[in-house]
mmCIF file of the N, C-alpha and C atoms, coordinates in Angstrom:
data_MODEL
# 
_entry.id   MODEL 
# 
loop_
_atom_site.group_PDB 
_atom_site.id 
_atom_site.type_symbol 
_atom_site.label_atom_id 
_atom_site.label_alt_id 
_atom_site.label_comp_id 
_atom_site.label_asym_id 
_atom_site.label_entity_id 
_atom_site.label_seq_id 
_atom_site.pdbx_PDB_ins_code 
_atom_site.Cartn_x 
_atom_site.Cartn_y 
_atom_site.Cartn_z 
_atom_site.occupancy 
_atom_site.B_iso_or_equiv 
_atom_site.pdbx_formal_charge 
_atom_site.auth_seq_id 
_atom_site.auth_comp_id 
_atom_site.auth_asym_id 
_atom_site.auth_atom_id 
_atom_site.pdbx_PDB_model_num 
ATOM 1   N N  . MET A 1 1  ? 91.711  58.541  -12.916 1.00 0.00 ? 1  MET A N  1 
ATOM 2   C CA . MET A 1 1  ? 92.486  59.682  -13.356 1.00 0.00 ? 1  MET A CA 1 
ATOM 3   C C  . MET A 1 1  ? 91.525  60.809  -13.716 1.00 0.00 ? 1  MET A C  1 
ATOM 4   N N  . ARG A 1 2  ? 91.746  61.946  -13.108 1.00 0.00 ? 2  ARG A N  1 
ATOM 5   C CA . ARG A 1 2  ? 90.868  63.093  -13.349 1.00 0.00 ? 2  ARG A CA 1 
ATOM 6   C C  . ARG A 1 2  ? 91.668  64.183  -14.055 1.00 0.00 ? 2  ARG A C  1 
ATOM 7   N N  . LEU A 1 3  ? 91.166  64.639  -15.224 1.00 0.00 ? 3  LEU A N  1 
ATOM 8   C CA . LEU A 1 3  ? 91.886  65.638  -16.004 1.00 0.00 ? 3  LEU A CA 1 
ATOM 9   C C  . LEU A 1 3  ? 91.549  67.062  -15.586 1.00 0.00 ? 3  LEU A C  1 
ATOM 10  N N  . GLY A 1 4  ? 90.376  67.282  -15.084 1.00 0.00 ? 4  GLY A N  1 
ATOM 11  C CA . GLY A 1 4  ? 89.986  68.611  -14.646 1.00 0.00 ? 4  GLY A CA 1 
ATOM 12  C C  . GLY A 1 4  ? 89.465  69.460  -15.795 1.00 0.00 ? 4  GLY A C  1 
ATOM 13  N N  . PRO A 1 5  ? 88.990  70.657  -15.490 1.00 0.00 ? 5  PRO A N  1 
ATOM 14  C CA . PRO A 1 5  ? 88.445  71.514  -16.539 1.00 0.00 ? 5  PRO A CA 1 
ATOM 15  C C  . PRO A 1 5  ? 89.550  72.089  -17.429 1.00 0.00 ? 5  PRO A C  1 
ATOM 16  N N  . PHE A 1 6  ? 89.228  72.206  -18.676 1.00 0.00 ? 6  PHE A N  1 
ATOM 17  C CA . PHE A 1 6  ? 90.154  72.807  -19.619 1.00 0.00 ? 6  PHE A CA 1 
ATOM 18  C C  . PHE A 1 6  ? 89.657  74.186  -19.993 1.00 0.00 ? 6  PHE A C  1 
ATOM 19  N N  . TRP A 1 7  ? 90.544  75.132  -20.033 1.00 0.00 ? 7  TRP A N  1 
ATOM 20  C CA . TRP A 1 7  ? 90.167  76.460  -20.474 1.00 0.00 ? 7  TRP A CA 1 
ATOM 21  C C  . TRP A 1 7  ? 91.358  77.103  -21.168 1.00 0.00 ? 7  TRP A C  1 
ATOM 22  N N  . VAL A 1 8  ? 91.043  77.976  -22.053 1.00 0.00 ? 8  VAL A N  1 
ATOM 23  C CA . VAL A 1 8  ? 92.072  78.680  -22.805 1.00 0.00 ? 8  VAL A CA 1 
ATOM 24  C C  . VAL A 1 8  ? 91.805  80.164  -22.674 1.00 0.00 ? 8  VAL A C  1 
ATOM 25  N N  . SER A 1 9  ? 92.820  80.882  -22.323 1.00 0.00 ? 9  SER A N  1 
ATOM 26  C CA . SER A 1 9  ? 92.699  82.317  -22.217 1.00 0.00 ? 9  SER A CA 1 
ATOM 27  C C  . SER A 1 9  ? 93.134  82.939  -23.533 1.00 0.00 ? 9  SER A C  1 
ATOM 28  N N  . THR A 1 10 ? 92.282  83.766  -24.100 1.00 0.00 ? 10 THR A N  1 
ATOM 29  C CA . THR A 1 10 ? 92.635  84.464  -25.329 1.00 0.00 ? 10 THR A CA 1 
ATOM 30  C C  . THR A 1 10 ? 92.561  85.954  -25.078 1.00 0.00 ? 10 THR A C  1 
ATOM 31  N N  . SER A 1 11 ? 93.446  86.653  -25.698 1.00 0.00 ? 11 SER A N  1 
ATOM 32  C CA . SER A 1 11 ? 93.469  88.098  -25.557 1.00 0.00 ? 11 SER A CA 1 
ATOM 33  C C  . SER A 1 11 ? 92.325  88.695  -26.362 1.00 0.00 ? 11 SER A C  1 
ATOM 34  N N  . THR A 1 12 ? 91.704  89.713  -25.828 1.00 0.00 ? 12 THR A N  1 
ATOM 35  C CA . THR A 1 12 ? 90.636  90.378  -26.554 1.00 0.00 ? 12 THR A CA 1 
ATOM 36  C C  . THR A 1 12 ? 91.187  91.440  -27.492 1.00 0.00 ? 12 THR A C  1 
ATOM 37  N N  . ARG A 1 13 ? 92.448  91.829  -27.275 1.00 0.00 ? 13 ARG A N  1 
ATOM 38  C CA . ARG A 1 13 ? 93.082  92.813  -28.155 1.00 0.00 ? 13 ARG A CA 1 
ATOM 39  C C  . ARG A 1 13 ? 93.873  92.092  -29.225 1.00 0.00 ? 13 ARG A C  1 
ATOM 40  N N  . ARG A 1 14 ? 93.697  92.530  -30.432 1.00 0.00 ? 14 ARG A N  1 
ATOM 41  C CA . ARG A 1 14 ? 94.490  91.981  -31.528 1.00 0.00 ? 14 ARG A CA 1 
ATOM 42  C C  . ARG A 1 14 ? 95.429  93.064  -32.018 1.00 0.00 ? 14 ARG A C  1 
ATOM 43  N N  . ARG A 1 15 ? 96.677  92.676  -32.190 1.00 0.00 ? 15 ARG A N  1 
ATOM 44  C CA . ARG A 1 15 ? 97.654  93.642  -32.693 1.00 0.00 ? 15 ARG A CA 1 
ATOM 45  C C  . ARG A 1 15 ? 97.490  93.763  -34.191 1.00 0.00 ? 15 ARG A C  1 
ATOM 46  N N  . ARG A 1 16 ? 97.319  94.959  -34.637 1.00 0.00 ? 16 ARG A N  1 
ATOM 47  C CA . ARG A 1 16 ? 97.276  95.214  -36.070 1.00 0.00 ? 16 ARG A CA 1 
ATOM 48  C C  . ARG A 1 16 ? 98.697  95.406  -36.570 1.00 0.00 ? 16 ARG A C  1 
ATOM 49  N N  . PRO A 1 17 ? 98.957  94.951  -37.794 1.00 0.00 ? 17 PRO A N  1 
ATOM 50  C CA . PRO A 1 17 ? 100.309 95.175  -38.311 1.00 0.00 ? 17 PRO A CA 1 
ATOM 51  C C  . PRO A 1 17 ? 100.558 96.667  -38.523 1.00 0.00 ? 17 PRO A C  1 
ATOM 52  N N  . THR A 1 18 ? 101.750 97.072  -38.187 1.00 0.00 ? 18 THR A N  1 
ATOM 53  C CA . THR A 1 18 ? 102.111 98.471  -38.391 1.00 0.00 ? 18 THR A CA 1 
ATOM 54  C C  . THR A 1 18 ? 102.443 98.691  -39.862 1.00 0.00 ? 18 THR A C  1 
ATOM 55  N N  . ARG A 1 19 ? 102.568 99.920  -40.245 1.00 0.00 ? 19 ARG A N  1 
ATOM 56  C CA . ARG A 1 19 ? 102.921 100.244 -41.637 1.00 0.00 ? 19 ARG A CA 1 
ATOM 57  C C  . ARG A 1 19 ? 104.275 99.645  -41.994 1.00 0.00 ? 19 ARG A C  1 
ATOM 58  N N  . LEU A 1 20 ? 105.210 99.682  -41.051 1.00 0.00 ? 20 LEU A N  1 
ATOM 59  C CA . LEU A 1 20 ? 106.529 99.113  -41.278 1.00 0.00 ? 20 LEU A CA 1 
ATOM 60  C C  . LEU A 1 20 ? 106.434 97.604  -41.517 1.00 0.00 ? 20 LEU A C  1 
ATOM 61  N N  . MET A 1 21 ? 105.602 96.925  -40.731 1.00 0.00 ? 21 MET A N  1 
ATOM 62  C CA . MET A 1 21 ? 105.423 95.484  -40.902 1.00 0.00 ? 21 MET A CA 1 
ATOM 63  C C  . MET A 1 21 ? 104.800 95.170  -42.263 1.00 0.00 ? 21 MET A C  1 
ATOM 64  N N  . GLU A 1 22 ? 103.832 95.984  -42.673 1.00 0.00 ? 22 GLU A N  1 
ATOM 65  C CA . GLU A 1 22 ? 103.199 95.783  -43.984 1.00 0.00 ? 22 GLU A CA 1 
ATOM 66  C C  . GLU A 1 22 ? 104.195 96.007  -45.107 1.00 0.00 ? 22 GLU A C  1 
ATOM 67  N N  . ASP A 1 23 ? 105.001 97.074  -44.990 1.00 0.00 ? 23 ASP A N  1 
ATOM 68  C CA . ASP A 1 23 ? 106.009 97.359  -46.012 1.00 0.00 ? 23 ASP A CA 1 
ATOM 69  C C  . ASP A 1 23 ? 107.037 96.240  -46.088 1.00 0.00 ? 23 ASP A C  1 
ATOM 70  N N  . ARG A 1 24 ? 107.464 95.745  -44.936 1.00 0.00 ? 24 ARG A N  1 
ATOM 71  C CA . ARG A 1 24 ? 108.443 94.660  -44.909 1.00 0.00 ? 24 ARG A CA 1 
ATOM 72  C C  . ARG A 1 24 ? 107.855 93.403  -45.556 1.00 0.00 ? 24 ARG A C  1 
ATOM 73  N N  . GLY A 1 25 ? 106.593 93.111  -45.261 1.00 0.00 ? 25 GLY A N  1 
ATOM 74  C CA . GLY A 1 25 ? 105.947 91.950  -45.853 1.00 0.00 ? 25 GLY A CA 1 
ATOM 75  C C  . GLY A 1 25 ? 105.818 92.084  -47.364 1.00 0.00 ? 25 GLY A C  1 
ATOM 76  N N  . ALA A 1 26 ? 105.463 93.279  -47.829 1.00 0.00 ? 26 ALA A N  1 
ATOM 77  C CA . ALA A 1 26 ? 105.351 93.512  -49.270 1.00 0.00 ? 26 ALA A CA 1 
ATOM 78  C C  . ALA A 1 26 ? 106.714 93.377  -49.937 1.00 0.00 ? 26 ALA A C  1 
ATOM 79  N N  . ARG A 1 27 ? 107.745 93.879  -49.288 1.00 0.00 ? 27 ARG A N  1 
ATOM 80  C CA . ARG A 1 27 ? 109.099 93.779  -49.847 1.00 0.00 ? 27 ARG A CA 1 
ATOM 81  C C  . ARG A 1 27 ? 109.553 92.315  -49.905 1.00 0.00 ? 27 ARG A C  1 
ATOM 82  N N  . GLU A 1 28 ? 109.248 91.545  -48.867 1.00 0.00 ? 28 GLU A N  1 
ATOM 83  C CA . GLU A 1 28 ? 109.615 90.126  -48.855 1.00 0.00 ? 28 GLU A CA 1 
ATOM 84  C C  . GLU A 1 28 ? 108.870 89.368  -49.956 1.00 0.00 ? 28 GLU A C  1 
ATOM 85  N N  . ASP A 1 29 ? 107.597 89.705  -50.171 1.00 0.00 ? 29 ASP A N  1 
ATOM 86  C CA . ASP A 1 29 ? 106.836 89.078  -51.254 1.00 0.00 ? 29 ASP A CA 1 
ATOM 87  C C  . ASP A 1 29 ? 107.455 89.403  -52.607 1.00 0.00 ? 29 ASP A C  1 
ATOM 88  N N  . TYR A 1 30 ? 107.810 90.678  -52.798 1.00 0.00 ? 30 TYR A N  1 
ATOM 89  C CA . TYR A 1 30 ? 108.425 91.094  -54.055 1.00 0.00 ? 30 TYR A CA 1 
ATOM 90  C C  . TYR A 1 30 ? 109.759 90.380  -54.278 1.00 0.00 ? 30 TYR A C  1 
ATOM 91  N N  . ASP A 1 31 ? 110.582 90.334  -53.229 1.00 0.00 ? 31 ASP A N  1 
ATOM 92  C CA . ASP A 1 31 ? 111.878 89.659  -53.332 1.00 0.00 ? 31 ASP A CA 1 
ATOM 93  C C  . ASP A 1 31 ? 111.700 88.177  -53.665 1.00 0.00 ? 31 ASP A C  1 
ATOM 94  N N  . ALA A 1 32 ? 110.694 87.538  -53.072 1.00 0.00 ? 32 ALA A N  1 
ATOM 95  C CA . ALA A 1 32 ? 110.450 86.124  -53.357 1.00 0.00 ? 32 ALA A CA 1 
ATOM 96  C C  . ALA A 1 32 ? 110.029 85.930  -54.810 1.00 0.00 ? 32 ALA A C  1 
ATOM 97  N N  . GLN A 1 33 ? 109.218 86.852  -55.347 1.00 0.00 ? 33 GLN A N  1 
ATOM 98  C CA . GLN A 1 33 ? 108.808 86.756  -56.755 1.00 0.00 ? 33 GLN A CA 1 
ATOM 99  C C  . GLN A 1 33 ? 110.002 86.938  -57.683 1.00 0.00 ? 33 GLN A C  1 
ATOM 100 N N  . VAL A 1 34 ? 110.871 87.895  -57.370 1.00 0.00 ? 34 VAL A N  1 
ATOM 101 C CA . VAL A 1 34 ? 112.055 88.133  -58.195 1.00 0.00 ? 34 VAL A CA 1 
ATOM 102 C C  . VAL A 1 34 ? 112.977 86.918  -58.153 1.00 0.00 ? 34 VAL A C  1 
ATOM 103 N N  . ASP A 1 35 ? 113.186 86.359  -56.971 1.00 0.00 ? 35 ASP A N  1 
ATOM 104 C CA . ASP A 1 35 ? 114.036 85.179  -56.847 1.00 0.00 ? 35 ASP A CA 1 
ATOM 105 C C  . ASP A 1 35 ? 113.464 84.005  -57.631 1.00 0.00 ? 35 ASP A C  1 
ATOM 106 N N  . ALA A 1 36 ? 112.154 83.813  -57.569 1.00 0.00 ? 36 ALA A N  1 
ATOM 107 C CA . ALA A 1 36 ? 111.522 82.720  -58.304 1.00 0.00 ? 36 ALA A CA 1 
ATOM 108 C C  . ALA A 1 36 ? 111.689 82.917  -59.812 1.00 0.00 ? 36 ALA A C  1 
ATOM 109 N N  . GLU A 1 37 ? 111.545 84.162  -60.269 1.00 0.00 ? 37 GLU A N  1 
ATOM 110 C CA . GLU A 1 37 ? 111.718 84.443  -61.702 1.00 0.00 ? 37 GLU A CA 1 
ATOM 111 C C  . GLU A 1 37 ? 113.172 84.193  -62.131 1.00 0.00 ? 37 GLU A C  1 
ATOM 112 N N  . LEU A 1 38 ? 114.127 84.589  -61.314 1.00 0.00 ? 38 LEU A N  1 
ATOM 113 C CA . LEU A 1 38 ? 115.527 84.354  -61.642 1.00 0.00 ? 38 LEU A CA 1 
ATOM 114 C C  . LEU A 1 38 ? 115.839 82.861  -61.715 1.00 0.00 ? 38 LEU A C  1 
ATOM 115 N N  . ARG A 1 39 ? 115.312 82.093  -60.758 1.00 0.00 ? 39 ARG A N  1 
ATOM 116 C CA . ARG A 1 39 ? 115.533 80.644  -60.796 1.00 0.00 ? 39 ARG A CA 1 
ATOM 117 C C  . ARG A 1 39 ? 114.895 80.025  -62.034 1.00 0.00 ? 39 ARG A C  1 
ATOM 118 N N  . ARG A 1 40 ? 113.717 80.526  -62.426 1.00 0.00 ? 40 ARG A N  1 
ATOM 119 C CA . ARG A 1 40 ? 113.040 80.007  -63.617 1.00 0.00 ? 40 ARG A CA 1 
ATOM 120 C C  . ARG A 1 40 ? 113.873 80.297  -64.863 1.00 0.00 ? 40 ARG A C  1 
ATOM 121 N N  . VAL A 1 41 ? 114.409 81.501  -64.976 1.00 0.00 ? 41 VAL A N  1 
ATOM 122 C CA . VAL A 1 41 ? 115.218 81.878  -66.134 1.00 0.00 ? 41 VAL A CA 1 
ATOM 123 C C  . VAL A 1 41 ? 116.514 81.066  -66.166 1.00 0.00 ? 41 VAL A C  1 
ATOM 124 N N  . GLU A 1 42 ? 117.110 80.837  -64.994 1.00 0.00 ? 42 GLU A N  1 
ATOM 125 C CA . GLU A 1 42 ? 118.351 80.058  -64.944 1.00 0.00 ? 42 GLU A CA 1 
ATOM 126 C C  . GLU A 1 42 ? 118.161 78.627  -65.440 1.00 0.00 ? 42 GLU A C  1 
ATOM 127 N N  . ARG A 1 43 ? 116.971 78.072  -65.268 1.00 0.00 ? 43 ARG A N  1 
ATOM 128 C CA . ARG A 1 43 ? 116.716 76.692  -65.689 1.00 0.00 ? 43 ARG A CA 1 
ATOM 129 C C  . ARG A 1 43 ? 116.359 76.577  -67.170 1.00 0.00 ? 43 ARG A C  1 
ATOM 130 N N  . MET A 1 44 ? 116.191 77.703  -67.844 1.00 0.00 ? 44 MET A N  1 
ATOM 131 C CA . MET A 1 44 ? 115.781 77.678  -69.252 1.00 0.00 ? 44 MET A CA 1 
ATOM 132 C C  . MET A 1 44 ? 116.912 77.198  -70.153 1.00 0.00 ? 44 MET A C  1 
ATOM 133 N N  . SER A 1 45 ? 116.505 76.525  -71.219 1.00 0.00 ? 45 SER A N  1 
ATOM 134 C CA . SER A 1 45 ? 117.479 76.161  -72.250 1.00 0.00 ? 45 SER A CA 1 
ATOM 135 C C  . SER A 1 45 ? 117.784 77.424  -73.056 1.00 0.00 ? 45 SER A C  1 
ATOM 136 N N  . PRO A 1 46 ? 118.854 77.403  -73.855 1.00 0.00 ? 46 PRO A N  1 
ATOM 137 C CA . PRO A 1 46 ? 119.181 78.589  -74.671 1.00 0.00 ? 46 PRO A CA 1 
ATOM 138 C C  . PRO A 1 46 ? 118.030 78.990  -75.596 1.00 0.00 ? 46 PRO A C  1 
ATOM 139 N N  . GLU A 1 47 ? 117.324 78.026  -76.158 1.00 0.00 ? 47 GLU A N  1 
ATOM 140 C CA . GLU A 1 47 ? 116.201 78.334  -77.044 1.00 0.00 ? 47 GLU A CA 1 
ATOM 141 C C  . GLU A 1 47 ? 115.040 78.961  -76.262 1.00 0.00 ? 47 GLU A C  1 
ATOM 142 N N  . GLU A 1 48 ? 114.730 78.413  -75.114 1.00 0.00 ? 48 GLU A N  1 
ATOM 143 C CA . GLU A 1 48 ? 113.673 78.984  -74.280 1.00 0.00 ? 48 GLU A CA 1 
ATOM 144 C C  . GLU A 1 48 ? 114.042 80.401  -73.846 1.00 0.00 ? 48 GLU A C  1 
ATOM 145 N N  . PHE A 1 49 ? 115.301 80.608  -73.507 1.00 0.00 ? 49 PHE A N  1 
ATOM 146 C CA . PHE A 1 49 ? 115.740 81.931  -73.084 1.00 0.00 ? 49 PHE A CA 1 
ATOM 147 C C  . PHE A 1 49 ? 115.633 82.932  -74.228 1.00 0.00 ? 49 PHE A C  1 
ATOM 148 N N  . ARG A 1 50 ? 115.980 82.522  -75.447 1.00 0.00 ? 50 ARG A N  1 
ATOM 149 C CA . ARG A 1 50 ? 115.863 83.414  -76.605 1.00 0.00 ? 50 ARG A CA 1 
ATOM 150 C C  . ARG A 1 50 ? 114.411 83.846  -76.794 1.00 0.00 ? 50 ARG A C  1 
ATOM 151 N N  . ARG A 1 51 ? 113.483 82.879  -76.716 1.00 0.00 ? 51 ARG A N  1 
ATOM 152 C CA . ARG A 1 51 ? 112.056 83.217  -76.857 1.00 0.00 ? 51 ARG A CA 1 
ATOM 153 C C  . ARG A 1 51 ? 111.593 84.123  -75.723 1.00 0.00 ? 51 ARG A C  1 
ATOM 154 N N  . TYR A 1 52 ? 112.058 83.848  -74.512 1.00 0.00 ? 52 TYR A N  1 
ATOM 155 C CA . TYR A 1 52 ? 111.708 84.675  -73.357 1.00 0.00 ? 52 TYR A CA 1 
ATOM 156 C C  . TYR A 1 52 ? 112.181 86.111  -73.565 1.00 0.00 ? 52 TYR A C  1 
ATOM 157 N N  . GLU A 1 53 ? 113.419 86.281  -74.033 1.00 0.00 ? 53 GLU A N  1 
ATOM 158 C CA . GLU A 1 53 ? 113.968 87.609  -74.287 1.00 0.00 ? 53 GLU A CA 1 
ATOM 159 C C  . GLU A 1 53 ? 113.184 88.334  -75.376 1.00 0.00 ? 53 GLU A C  1 
ATOM 160 N N  . GLU A 1 54 ? 112.764 87.603  -76.413 1.00 0.00 ? 54 GLU A N  1 
ATOM 161 C CA . GLU A 1 54 ? 111.979 88.242  -77.473 1.00 0.00 ? 54 GLU A CA 1 
ATOM 162 C C  . GLU A 1 54 ? 110.648 88.743  -76.936 1.00 0.00 ? 54 GLU A C  1 
ATOM 163 N N  . GLU A 1 55 ? 110.068 88.005  -76.002 1.00 0.00 ? 55 GLU A N  1 
ATOM 164 C CA . GLU A 1 55 ? 108.774 88.407  -75.442 1.00 0.00 ? 55 GLU A CA 1 
ATOM 165 C C  . GLU A 1 55 ? 108.901 89.539  -74.434 1.00 0.00 ? 55 GLU A C  1 
ATOM 166 N N  . THR A 1 56 ? 109.982 89.545  -73.665 1.00 0.00 ? 56 THR A N  1 
ATOM 167 C CA . THR A 1 56 ? 110.081 90.514  -72.563 1.00 0.00 ? 56 THR A CA 1 
ATOM 168 C C  . THR A 1 56 ? 111.135 91.591  -72.768 1.00 0.00 ? 56 THR A C  1 
ATOM 169 N N  . GLY A 1 57 ? 112.069 91.387  -73.676 1.00 0.00 ? 57 GLY A N  1 
ATOM 170 C CA . GLY A 1 57 ? 113.160 92.337  -73.851 1.00 0.00 ? 57 GLY A CA 1 
ATOM 171 C C  . GLY A 1 57 ? 112.679 93.655  -74.457 1.00 0.00 ? 57 GLY A C  1 
ATOM 172 N N  . ALA A 1 58 ? 113.170 94.768  -73.942 1.00 0.00 ? 58 ALA A N  1 
ATOM 173 C CA . ALA A 1 58 ? 112.744 96.086  -74.389 1.00 0.00 ? 58 ALA A CA 1 
ATOM 174 C C  . ALA A 1 58 ? 113.147 96.345  -75.843 1.00 0.00 ? 58 ALA A C  1 
ATOM 175 N N  . GLU A 1 59 ? 114.297 95.820  -76.270 1.00 0.00 ? 59 GLU A N  1 
ATOM 176 C CA . GLU A 1 59 ? 114.754 96.084  -77.632 1.00 0.00 ? 59 GLU A CA 1 
ATOM 177 C C  . GLU A 1 59 ? 113.920 95.336  -78.672 1.00 0.00 ? 59 GLU A C  1 
ATOM 178 N N  . TYR A 1 60 ? 113.153 94.337  -78.234 1.00 0.00 ? 60 TYR A N  1 
ATOM 179 C CA . TYR A 1 60 ? 112.325 93.569  -79.176 1.00 0.00 ? 60 TYR A CA 1 
ATOM 180 C C  . TYR A 1 60 ? 110.878 94.057  -79.228 1.00 0.00 ? 60 TYR A C  1 
ATOM 181 N N  . ARG A 1 61 ? 110.477 94.812  -78.241 1.00 0.00 ? 61 ARG A N  1 
ATOM 182 C CA . ARG A 1 61 ? 109.082 95.257  -78.187 1.00 0.00 ? 61 ARG A CA 1 
ATOM 183 C C  . ARG A 1 61 ? 108.798 96.293  -79.261 1.00 0.00 ? 61 ARG A C  1 
ATOM 184 N N  . GLU A 1 62 ? 107.556 96.263  -79.748 1.00 0.00 ? 62 GLU A N  1 
ATOM 185 C CA . GLU A 1 62 ? 107.145 97.268  -80.712 1.00 0.00 ? 62 GLU A CA 1 
ATOM 186 C C  . GLU A 1 62 ? 106.911 98.582  -79.968 1.00 0.00 ? 62 GLU A C  1 
ATOM 187 N N  . PRO A 1 63 ? 107.284 99.681  -80.567 1.00 0.00 ? 63 PRO A N  1 
ATOM 188 C CA . PRO A 1 63 ? 107.069 100.972 -79.888 1.00 0.00 ? 63 PRO A CA 1 
ATOM 189 C C  . PRO A 1 63 ? 105.587 101.238 -79.701 1.00 0.00 ? 63 PRO A C  1 
ATOM 190 N N  . GLU A 1 64 ? 105.271 101.792 -78.539 1.00 0.00 ? 64 GLU A N  1 
ATOM 191 C CA . GLU A 1 64 ? 103.875 102.125 -78.251 1.00 0.00 ? 64 GLU A CA 1 
ATOM 192 C C  . GLU A 1 64 ? 103.542 103.464 -78.884 1.00 0.00 ? 64 GLU A C  1 
ATOM 193 N N  . ALA A 1 65 ? 102.363 103.526 -79.488 1.00 0.00 ? 65 ALA A N  1 
ATOM 194 C CA . ALA A 1 65 ? 101.974 104.763 -80.177 1.00 0.00 ? 65 ALA A CA 1 
ATOM 195 C C  . ALA A 1 65 ? 101.224 105.692 -79.257 1.00 0.00 ? 65 ALA A C  1 
# 
């Protein structure tokens, strides 16, 4: 059984992502982070959520001078 020579053709040109592709990728990353944060908050117990709100809620933050 003879397999013969193996060769792979590769393109010398590489497509760079367009600005639209970069923006879409950044938006998808942001959406994934927001979704992950929402799922994390949904799994919190009432006590954990209260502490989370105290740390992140605008009404609990000290005013910046």
